[in-house]
N, C-alpha and C positions, 0 to 999 in steps of 0.2 A: 253370280246370280243369273237366272234365265228369265227372259221376258215371257209373260203369260201367253202372249199371242203366238209364241213358238212352241208351246206345250200342247201336245195332242194326247189327251188322257183317255184311255179305253178301260172301262170298268168291266172286269170279267166276273160273271156270276156262275160258278159251277153248280149244277143242279142234278140231283138224283131223286126225283119225286118231290114230295113236300111242296105242292103247288100253291097252297094257301099262303104259306110264308113267303114264297117266291114273289107272288103278286103283291104282297104287302111291302116287300123290299123295293120292288119296282115302283110302287106308289110313292114311297119315300123319295126315290130318285126323281120322280116326275115333279115333286113339289120343291125341288131345289131352286134357290134364288139364282144361282149361277148355272147356266145351261151349257158350259163349254166342256162337254165330255160326250162320249159315246158309250154304249153298253153292248156287250156280247153275252147273251144267255147261252151257256155251254151245257147242253143236256147230255149227260153221260148215259144214254140209253135207258132212261127212266122206265120203271115197270108199268107205269100208267101214262097215257098220252097227256100232253099239256092241255089246259083249258083254253078255249078260244081267246080269252082275254089276254093271253100271253103275247098276242100279235097287235095289241092296241097301243103300244108305246112307240111313238115315232122315232125316239132316240135309241131304240134297242133293236138288235138283230138276233134272231133265234137260230141256233145251230144244234142239230141233233146228230150224234155219232154213236156207234156201237159202244156198249159198256166196256170201259177199260180201266176204271179206277180213278181216284181223285187226281193223282199226279199226271197220269196219261191225259185225262180230260183237260186239265189246266194247260199242259204243254201244247195240246192241239189248239186250244182256244188262243193261246199266246201267239202261235204261228199265224193264225187268222188275223189277230190284232196287228201284228207286224206288217202283214200284207195291206192293212188299211192305213198304214203310216203312223202307227202309235209311236210316241216317244217315251211314254210311261204306262205301265200296266198296274191297275189296282184290282187285286183279287179280293172279292167281297163275298162272304158266305150268304146264302140265300135265306137265312133266318136271322137277319140283323135289322136294326133300326138306328136312326141317326137324325140330327137336326137339319133344318133347311139350309144351314151354312156349311154342310159337309163337303160338297164339291168345291165350293169357293175356298174353303180351308185347305183342301188338298192342293189346289192350284197355287195358293200362297206358299205353302210348305215346299212344293216342288221348286218354285222360283228361288227359294232360299237355299235349298239342299238338292240340287238337280241330279246329283250322282249317288245319292244314298238310298239304301233299302230302308223303308220306314214302316213301322206299325204304330197305331195309336194305343192308348189305354182302353181296354175293352171291359164293359160292365155287364152285370147280369140284367137281363130284360125284366125278370120278375122282382129284382131287388136293385133298382136303378142307381142307388148310391154306393153299391158294393162292387169292387173290382173283381171281374172274372179272370182276366189274364192281362199281364202287362209286358211280358218279356223280362229279360234280366241276364244275370251272370250264369255261366255254366258251372254246375257242381255235380257231385254224384247223385244228388236228389233230382236233378233236372228231368230225367225220364219218368219220374213218379209223382212229383209235386207240382201243382199249377202255380206258376209265379204270379203273384198278385200284389205287387208293390204299387202304391199310388204315386207315380212320378210327378214331381212338381215342375220339372223343366226337361226339355228335350236333351237326350244324352245317348252316348254310344252304349251298346249292350252286346252280349254274345249271341242270344237267341231271341227271336220274335215269333209272334203267332200268325199263322196263315189265315185266320178268320177275316182279317182285314190287313192286306199287305201290299204296299206300294213298291214296285221294282222298276227302276229305269231300264229301258230296252237294252242299253249297252251292257249293263250288269247281267241282265237275263241271258243275253247272247253269250257273254263271256263264261257264265256258269253252266250253260246248256240247260237252263231251266231246272225244274224239279227232277230229282233222281227218281225214275220210275220204278226202281226196286221197292220204294215205299208206296204200296198201292193205296194206303190211307194211313194218316198220322205220321208225325215226325219228319215229313218231307220239308216242312217249313223250318224246323230247327237245323236240319241238315243243310239247307240252302244258306241259312244265316252263317253257320260255322264255316262253310266253304267260302262264302263272301269275305268274312273276316280274314281268312287265310290268304285270300287273293288281294287284300288291301282295299276292299270295297266297304265303305262305311255302312254300319247297320245301327239304326237308331230307333228309340222309342220316342214318339212325339207326344208331349204333354198338352198340346193345344186343345182347348175345350171344344172347338168346332169340329175336331176330328173324332170325338168320342163316339163309340159304337155300343149299342145295347144288344147283347147276343141271347137268342132264345135257346141255344145249346142243343146240338145233336137232333135237330128236327128231322133229319132223314132216317133216324133210327126209332122214332116214336112207334110204339106198338110192336117192335121187333124182338123185345126181350134183351136183357142186359148182356147175355153172353155172346150174341152175334157181334156186338161192338167190341167186347173184350178179346175175342179171338184175333181180330184185326189189330187191336192195340198191342197184344202180346207179340205178334210177328214183327211189327214195325219197331217195337221197343227193343227187341233182341237184335235186330239189324242195326239200330241206332247205337246200342251199346258196343257192338262189335266194331263199328266204324270209328267211333269217337272217344273210346276209352282204352287205356293201355294198362298192363301190369296189375297191381293190387286194386286200382280203381275199377278196372273191368271186373275183377272177381267180386268185389264188393257190390257192384251193380247187378251181377248175376244173382247174388244172394238176396238183394233187395227185390229183384224181379220175382223170385220164389215167394218171398214174404208178401209181396203185393198180391200175387195170385191167390195165396191162402186167405188174405184179408177179403178179397173179392168174393171168394167162395162163401165166407160167412155173411157178408153184406147181402148177397143175392139170395140167400135162403128164403123161400123153399125152392127157388129155381136152381138147378144144378147144371154144371157144364156137361156137354156130350164128350165122353172120353176120347172118341175118335177125332172129333174136330179140335179138341184141345191139343192132342198129340200132333195133329197135322200143323196147327198154328206154331207149335214149338219147333218142329222139324224145319218148317219153312224159315223161321227166324234164325236158325243155326245153319242153314244151307250155305254151300260154298259161294253161291251167287251174291251173298251179302258182303263178301270181302272186296 
């Protein structure tokens, strides 16, 4: 166990626009009963400038960098947090909500599991009693189906969600952070699988104080379904290539085609741009993914 006064928790909030939700998340952090944490707002070159209120939180530091994608942004922010003496990094989406006991719950969890990568059970903001994502075991369906088991106790899993993700600095350094090949999506699954391979515990925490309510894809609101799907397709193909072998890989490729066809039906009357769809596919199958 670690003593709480030895824990230096830095909450990293990756941001790409969506300022209203970002301010709401910062307000939730400002209301925490436990104040033993710092916040780094990592602006990934948002298309619109931040509102003046972003600078009103004494516990938070705002950093803006040129747009590089989610993994690049998180890695840059993690380096800044390490420079500030962090022992643990808590990556937290900017469209989340949680209770006043959230920070205290994390400090308690870290004290008991100081070397583990941990994610909580995450619920829908619009349907607070329903699980949005929980993490779980790796199967051929993992790249396509959202794992949403309502865990009753903290336990080891294969993959966890980056929406809210606690990583000890030692584990982060050993794994070299998120793989920046994944510009957006699946970098969290990839990190968890590499951690398991390295003998680093990966856990889902069932503690009610750690629960998060997620507003889901706030940065894509008003952008249309296919902009998000192009990014998903590229990262999904990279993930399949890296973490599946033999018949399981072939099955995943088949499921990727089926998933794409299903999305085409769901998104009607919006249709994909053939050029952008082809580009996303080619990128996902490029040699750099190996």
